[in-house]
C-alpha positions as CSV (number, residue, x, y, z in Angstrom):
1,M,-58.6,-161.4,-147.7
2,N,-57.4,-160.4,-144.0
3,K,-53.8,-159.3,-143.8
4,P,-52.3,-162.1,-141.6
5,L,-50.3,-162.9,-138.5
6,I,-46.7,-163.3,-139.7
7,I,-44.2,-165.3,-137.8
8,I,-40.4,-165.0,-138.5
9,G,-38.3,-168.2,-137.8
10,A,-39.4,-171.8,-137.4
11,G,-37.6,-172.4,-134.2
12,L,-39.4,-173.9,-130.6
13,A,-40.8,-169.9,-130.5
14,G,-42.3,-169.3,-133.7
15,W,-44.2,-173.2,-133.9
16,T,-45.3,-172.7,-130.2
17,T,-46.5,-169.6,-131.0
18,A,-48.5,-170.9,-133.8
19,R,-49.9,-173.8,-131.9
20,E,-51.1,-171.8,-128.9
21,F,-52.4,-169.1,-131.4
22,R,-54.4,-171.4,-133.6
23,K,-56.1,-172.5,-129.6
24,L,-57.6,-169.3,-129.7
25,D,-58.2,-168.3,-133.1
26,T,-59.0,-170.9,-136.3
27,T,-59.6,-168.2,-138.5
28,T,-57.1,-165.8,-138.8
29,P,-54.4,-166.0,-141.9
30,V,-51.0,-166.8,-140.0
31,L,-47.4,-166.8,-142.4
32,L,-44.9,-168.2,-141.4
33,I,-41.7,-167.5,-142.7
34,T,-37.8,-169.4,-141.8
35,A,-34.8,-169.6,-143.9
36,D,-34.6,-173.2,-143.2
37,N,-37.0,-176.2,-144.3
38,G,-39.2,-175.7,-141.1
39,D,-38.7,-178.6,-139.7
40,F,-39.9,-179.0,-136.2
41,Y,-37.5,-180.4,-133.7
42,A,-36.1,-179.9,-130.1
43,K,-33.1,-177.5,-129.8
44,P,-32.1,-178.8,-126.5
45,S,-31.3,-182.2,-127.7
46,L,-28.4,-181.5,-130.1
47,S,-26.4,-181.7,-127.4
48,N,-27.1,-185.4,-126.7
49,A,-28.1,-186.9,-129.8
50,F,-25.3,-189.0,-130.1
51,A,-25.5,-191.1,-127.1
52,Q,-29.1,-191.6,-128.1
53,K,-27.4,-193.0,-132.0
54,R,-29.7,-190.2,-133.4
55,G,-28.6,-188.5,-136.8
56,P,-29.4,-185.3,-137.9
57,A,-32.9,-186.9,-139.1
58,Q,-33.6,-188.9,-136.3
59,L,-34.1,-185.5,-134.6
60,V,-36.9,-184.3,-136.0
61,T,-40.1,-185.2,-134.1
62,T,-42.9,-183.7,-137.0
63,P,-41.7,-182.7,-140.5
64,A,-42.5,-179.2,-141.6
65,A,-45.3,-180.2,-143.9
66,H,-47.3,-182.1,-141.3
67,M,-46.6,-178.7,-139.0
68,A,-48.2,-176.4,-141.3
69,Q,-51.1,-178.6,-142.1
70,T,-51.9,-179.3,-138.5
71,L,-52.0,-175.4,-137.9
72,A,-53.4,-174.3,-140.8
73,V,-50.5,-172.3,-141.5
74,T,-49.0,-171.1,-144.8
75,L,-45.1,-172.0,-144.7
76,Q,-43.0,-169.8,-146.4
77,A,-39.6,-172.2,-146.2
78,H,-36.1,-171.3,-147.4
79,T,-36.8,-167.7,-147.7
80,R,-34.6,-165.2,-145.6
81,V,-35.9,-162.0,-144.6
82,T,-34.0,-159.5,-145.9
83,G,-35.5,-156.5,-144.2
84,M,-39.1,-155.1,-142.3
85,D,-40.8,-151.7,-143.0
86,A,-42.4,-151.1,-139.7
87,A,-44.2,-148.1,-140.5
88,A,-45.9,-150.0,-143.7
89,C,-46.1,-153.1,-141.8
90,V,-44.4,-155.0,-145.2
91,V,-41.7,-158.1,-144.8
92,H,-39.3,-157.9,-147.6
93,T,-37.7,-161.5,-148.4
94,R,-36.1,-162.8,-151.4
95,Q,-39.1,-164.4,-152.2
96,G,-41.1,-161.3,-152.8
97,D,-43.1,-158.8,-150.3
98,F,-45.6,-159.6,-147.5
99,S,-47.7,-157.2,-145.6
100,Y,-49.2,-158.2,-142.2
101,A,-51.5,-157.3,-139.2
102,Q,-48.9,-158.2,-136.7
103,L,-45.5,-159.6,-136.9
104,V,-44.6,-161.9,-134.5
105,L,-40.0,-162.1,-134.2
106,A,-39.0,-165.5,-133.0
107,T,-35.4,-165.1,-135.0
108,G,-33.8,-166.6,-132.0
109,A,-30.0,-166.3,-131.1
110,K,-26.9,-166.6,-133.1
111,A,-23.6,-168.6,-131.7
112,I,-20.8,-166.3,-130.4
113,Q,-17.6,-166.2,-132.6
114,V,-14.5,-165.0,-131.1
115,P,-11.3,-164.2,-134.1
116,L,-9.3,-166.7,-133.9
117,A,-5.6,-167.2,-135.8
118,G,-4.6,-169.9,-137.9
119,D,-5.2,-171.9,-141.7
120,A,-8.5,-173.8,-140.2
121,S,-10.0,-170.8,-138.0
122,L,-13.1,-171.2,-140.3
123,E,-13.3,-175.0,-140.1
124,V,-14.3,-174.3,-136.5
125,L,-18.2,-175.4,-135.7
126,S,-20.7,-174.2,-133.8
127,V,-24.1,-176.0,-133.3
128,N,-26.8,-174.2,-132.9
129,S,-29.4,-175.5,-135.0
130,L,-29.9,-179.2,-136.9
131,D,-28.4,-177.6,-139.8
132,D,-25.2,-177.0,-137.8
133,Y,-25.8,-180.4,-135.9
134,S,-25.8,-182.1,-139.6
135,V,-22.3,-181.0,-140.7
136,F,-21.2,-181.9,-137.4
137,H,-22.3,-184.8,-137.1
138,A,-21.0,-185.4,-140.5
139,R,-17.5,-184.0,-140.2
140,A,-17.5,-185.8,-136.4
141,T,-18.2,-189.3,-138.0
142,A,-16.0,-189.2,-141.2
143,V,-12.7,-188.9,-139.3
144,N,-11.2,-192.1,-139.9
145,T,-9.0,-193.1,-137.2
146,G,-7.0,-195.7,-139.1
147,A,-5.6,-199.2,-138.0
148,S,-4.0,-197.6,-135.0
149,G,-7.2,-197.7,-133.4
150,R,-7.0,-193.9,-132.4
151,K,-10.4,-191.9,-130.9
152,T,-11.3,-189.2,-133.2
153,Q,-10.4,-186.2,-131.2
154,V,-12.9,-183.2,-130.5
155,L,-12.1,-180.0,-128.9
156,I,-14.9,-177.9,-127.6
157,M,-14.2,-174.3,-126.7
158,G,-16.0,-173.3,-123.6
159,A,-17.0,-175.1,-120.4
160,G,-20.4,-173.8,-120.1
161,L,-23.7,-175.9,-119.8
162,I,-23.8,-176.7,-123.8
163,G,-20.1,-177.3,-123.8
164,C,-20.2,-179.7,-120.7
165,E,-23.3,-181.6,-122.3
166,F,-21.5,-182.0,-125.5
167,A,-18.3,-182.9,-123.8
168,N,-20.4,-185.7,-121.9
169,D,-22.5,-187.0,-124.7
170,L,-18.9,-187.1,-126.9
171,T,-17.1,-189.2,-124.3
172,S,-19.8,-191.3,-123.8
173,T,-19.8,-192.7,-127.2
174,G,-16.3,-193.3,-127.2
175,F,-14.6,-189.5,-129.1
176,A,-11.8,-188.4,-127.0
177,V,-13.0,-184.9,-125.7
178,T,-10.6,-182.0,-124.3
179,V,-12.5,-178.7,-123.2
180,V,-10.7,-175.2,-123.1
181,D,-12.2,-172.4,-120.9
182,P,-10.8,-169.3,-119.4
183,A,-12.4,-169.8,-116.0
184,A,-11.1,-172.1,-113.1
185,S,-14.3,-174.8,-113.1
186,P,-16.9,-175.5,-115.3
187,M,-20.1,-173.8,-115.7
188,A,-18.2,-171.0,-113.8
189,A,-21.3,-168.2,-114.3
190,L,-24.0,-170.7,-113.6
191,L,-23.0,-172.7,-110.9
192,P,-21.5,-172.6,-107.3
193,T,-17.8,-173.8,-106.3
194,G,-18.4,-177.2,-105.2
195,A,-21.2,-177.9,-107.7
196,G,-18.5,-176.8,-110.5
197,A,-15.7,-179.3,-109.0
198,Q,-17.9,-181.9,-108.9
199,L,-19.0,-181.8,-112.4
200,R,-14.9,-181.3,-113.3
201,D,-14.1,-184.6,-111.7
202,A,-17.3,-186.5,-112.9
203,L,-16.7,-185.8,-115.8
204,S,-13.2,-186.5,-115.7
205,T,-13.5,-190.0,-114.6
206,H,-15.5,-190.1,-117.9
207,G,-12.4,-189.5,-120.3
208,V,-12.9,-185.1,-120.2
209,A,-9.4,-183.4,-120.4
210,W,-10.0,-179.8,-119.0
211,R,-7.9,-177.1,-120.0
212,F,-8.9,-174.2,-117.5
213,G,-7.4,-170.4,-117.6
214,T,-6.4,-170.5,-121.1
215,T,-8.3,-169.9,-124.4
216,V,-8.0,-171.0,-127.9
217,Q,-5.3,-168.5,-129.9
218,S,-5.4,-170.1,-133.2
219,V,-6.4,-173.3,-135.1
220,N,-3.9,-174.7,-137.8
221,H,-4.4,-177.6,-140.3
222,T,-1.5,-179.9,-139.2
223,P,1.0,-180.6,-141.9
224,D,1.3,-184.7,-143.4
225,T,4.6,-184.5,-141.9
226,A,4.3,-183.1,-138.3
227,S,4.5,-185.9,-135.3
228,I,1.4,-184.3,-133.7
229,K,-1.7,-186.9,-134.6
230,G,-5.0,-185.0,-135.3
231,A,-6.3,-183.0,-138.7
232,L,-5.9,-180.0,-136.6
233,T,-3.5,-178.1,-134.6
234,V,-4.8,-175.9,-131.9
235,Q,-2.4,-173.2,-130.1
236,L,-3.9,-172.4,-126.7
237,S,-3.1,-168.9,-125.4
238,S,-0.8,-170.5,-122.3
239,G,1.7,-172.0,-125.0
240,E,0.4,-175.3,-125.0
241,T,-0.3,-177.2,-129.0
242,L,-3.0,-179.6,-128.8
243,A,-4.0,-181.8,-131.5
244,A,-7.7,-182.3,-133.1
245,D,-9.7,-183.9,-135.2
246,V,-12.5,-181.4,-135.2
247,V,-13.1,-178.1,-133.0
248,L,-16.3,-176.9,-131.8
249,S,-17.4,-173.6,-130.1
250,A,-19.6,-173.8,-127.4
251,I,-19.1,-170.5,-125.9
252,G,-22.2,-169.0,-125.8
253,L,-24.8,-167.3,-128.2
254,R,-25.9,-163.6,-128.6
255,A,-29.7,-162.7,-129.1
256,D,-30.3,-162.2,-133.2
257,V,-31.4,-158.3,-133.0
258,T,-29.7,-158.2,-137.2
259,L,-33.6,-157.4,-138.4
260,A,-35.1,-155.8,-135.6
261,Q,-32.4,-153.4,-135.7
262,A,-31.9,-152.4,-139.3
263,A,-35.8,-151.7,-138.5
264,G,-35.2,-149.2,-136.2
265,L,-36.4,-151.2,-133.2
266,V,-34.6,-150.6,-130.0
267,C,-32.4,-153.7,-129.3
268,E,-30.1,-154.1,-125.9
269,R,-28.9,-157.3,-125.4
270,G,-32.0,-158.4,-127.3
271,V,-34.8,-157.0,-129.0
272,V,-36.7,-154.9,-125.9
273,A,-40.4,-156.4,-125.2
274,D,-42.9,-154.9,-122.6
275,A,-44.8,-157.0,-120.1
276,W,-46.8,-158.2,-123.4
277,L,-44.5,-158.8,-125.7
278,R,-44.5,-155.5,-127.7
279,T,-41.4,-154.0,-129.0
280,S,-41.1,-150.3,-129.6
281,S,-42.9,-150.6,-132.7
282,P,-46.6,-151.2,-132.9
283,H,-47.7,-154.7,-134.2
284,I,-44.6,-156.0,-133.8
285,Y,-44.1,-158.4,-131.5
286,V,-40.5,-161.0,-129.9
287,L,-40.2,-163.9,-127.7
288,G,-37.9,-166.6,-127.3
289,D,-33.8,-166.6,-127.6
290,A,-33.9,-162.7,-130.0
291,A,-36.1,-161.3,-126.8
292,Q,-34.7,-159.5,-123.8
293,Y,-38.3,-159.6,-121.5
294,A,-39.4,-156.3,-119.5
295,S,-40.9,-159.2,-117.2
296,A,-37.6,-160.6,-116.4
297,G,-36.2,-157.7,-115.3
298,G,-34.8,-156.8,-118.9
299,R,-32.7,-160.5,-119.0
300,T,-32.8,-162.6,-122.0
301,L,-33.9,-166.1,-121.3
302,P,-32.3,-168.8,-123.3
303,Y,-34.3,-171.5,-122.5
304,V,-37.0,-173.5,-123.4
305,M,-39.5,-173.0,-120.2
306,P,-39.5,-169.4,-120.7
307,I,-40.4,-169.9,-124.3
308,M,-43.8,-171.9,-123.8
309,S,-44.9,-169.4,-121.1
310,A,-44.1,-166.4,-123.6
311,A,-46.1,-167.9,-126.6
312,K,-49.0,-168.9,-124.7
313,A,-49.4,-165.0,-122.9
314,L,-48.4,-163.7,-126.8
315,A,-50.9,-166.0,-128.4
316,A,-53.9,-164.5,-126.1
317,T,-52.6,-161.1,-127.1
318,L,-52.5,-162.1,-130.5
319,A,-56.2,-163.3,-130.9
320,G,-57.2,-160.5,-129.0
321,T,-56.9,-160.3,-125.2
322,P,-53.8,-158.4,-124.0
323,T,-51.7,-160.7,-121.5
324,E,-48.7,-160.0,-119.6
325,V,-46.8,-162.3,-119.5
326,V,-45.3,-164.4,-115.8
327,F,-42.4,-166.7,-115.9
328,P,-42.7,-168.6,-113.0
329,L,-40.2,-170.5,-111.1
330,M,-38.1,-171.9,-114.0
331,P,-35.5,-174.4,-113.2
332,V,-32.6,-175.8,-115.5
333,A,-32.0,-179.8,-115.8
334,I,-28.5,-180.0,-117.2
335,K,-27.9,-182.8,-119.3
336,T,-24.9,-184.1,-118.3
337,P,-25.2,-188.2,-117.0
338,A,-22.3,-188.2,-115.6
339,L,-23.5,-186.2,-112.8
340,P,-27.2,-184.8,-113.5
341,I,-27.8,-181.3,-112.4
342,V,-30.8,-178.9,-112.0
343,V,-30.2,-174.9,-111.5
344,A,-32.4,-172.2,-110.5
345,A,-30.3,-169.2,-110.9
346,P,-30.7,-165.5,-109.4
347,A,-30.4,-162.8,-112.1
348,P,-27.2,-162.4,-113.3
349,G,-25.1,-159.5,-111.4
350,T,-27.5,-160.2,-108.1
351,L,-25.7,-159.4,-104.9
352,G,-25.2,-162.3,-102.7
353,A,-23.5,-165.8,-102.6
354,W,-23.6,-169.8,-102.6
355,R,-24.3,-171.4,-99.7
356,D,-23.2,-175.4,-99.5
357,V,-26.6,-176.5,-97.7
358,E,-25.9,-180.7,-97.5
359,A,-23.7,-182.7,-99.8
360,G,-25.4,-182.3,-103.7
361,L,-27.6,-179.3,-102.5
362,W,-26.5,-175.5,-102.6
363,H,-28.8,-172.3,-101.9
364,F,-27.9,-168.8,-103.4
365,Y,-28.4,-166.1,-100.4
366,D,-28.8,-162.1,-101.7
367,A,-27.9,-159.7,-98.9
368,T,-31.2,-159.9,-96.8
369,D,-30.1,-163.4,-96.5
370,M,-33.5,-164.5,-98.6
371,P,-32.8,-167.6,-100.8
372,L,-33.0,-166.2,-104.8
373,G,-31.7,-170.0,-106.3
374,F,-30.7,-173.5,-105.7
375,V,-28.4,-176.2,-107.5
376,L,-29.0,-180.0,-107.0
377,A,-26.7,-182.4,-108.2
378,G,-26.5,-186.1,-108.6
379,K,-29.5,-188.2,-106.9
380,H,-31.0,-184.9,-105.4
381,T,-32.0,-183.6,-108.8
382,S,-35.2,-185.2,-108.0
383,R,-35.7,-182.8,-105.2
384,R,-36.5,-180.2,-107.6
385,A,-40.1,-180.1,-107.1
386,E,-39.4,-179.4,-102.9
387,Q,-36.5,-176.8,-103.8
388,S,-38.6,-175.0,-105.9
389,K,-42.0,-174.4,-103.4
390,L,-39.2,-173.8,-100.5
391,L,-38.0,-170.8,-103.1
392,A,-41.6,-169.8,-103.7
393,A,-42.4,-169.1,-100.0
394,A,-39.4,-167.8,-99.0
């Protein structure tokens, strides 16, 4: 029997690669190994599920068994990969070893964890998977507010894209939300100042309380005798003390390069991939949140659209037609109904500045006065195609 194509990871990157590969090759065996159960779901839906009244089970769009059957894939679920032997083309797991002809790393990213003091620091949650969301959903919905009718208090660490999406989602469903961030405005690394101010005000109107210019220092259990109303007591670097029933960390993701590094693959911000998504080891490829793309100037691209482009190109390469991945302009829609936003941002570190073009529209210009990005807010998000064409023609 031919050695299989092995895919490690059952997220969007892993399953999409399998689907695109099967369009081109229906005979090569494919083995997908994942530490979870492999159910298919849209990861972006995790940050707006409360408003849609969807629990963890409702977020699964296709059960793993159906995915495996439809794509003629052998699914090795609940299996943790412990190592890779790149020279021998073998993947080691707790359930045994598996040889491969080609290997795809779709290991995703890990939530960044900052060290915190306090006897409840381990109760700080992150949501980076359906399993994570299940824990958060259970914790957030289980809090008993008692006869007083007090709203469940959620403190979010991080006013980035995910933090703001969760803040909007939770306030719209009756939670009291406070967002803590060291920057001066929400999504400060992504949005021009004016757009950030509009988002701040829109979410404030919906009930979000902001604490900018500070960070969380410690999280402790609140003593029964304390006057503070919340299961947890959160101390900020500013000296302020806040109450919370749940603390959610949304300070960002970092490419999961654990397996790749241990196997000797070249890793920087992610697993380094060339234009064909090859790693530094023959027969091993990478895509998704774990990848550092040469085709994107050595960046990681933690969004859905890059995965779709990468998976299609990679499938062709795996099927015998080496194909470079070419990323189109990929605007990101931010799920904050209080103020919908679409962003096509320049590469991090690009020299230039944002300028107001008109109400609800900003352009980013580089040092040569070339437009390299745009932001649309509110009703102007309907102009996404128009602005994308303008940028492509520049």
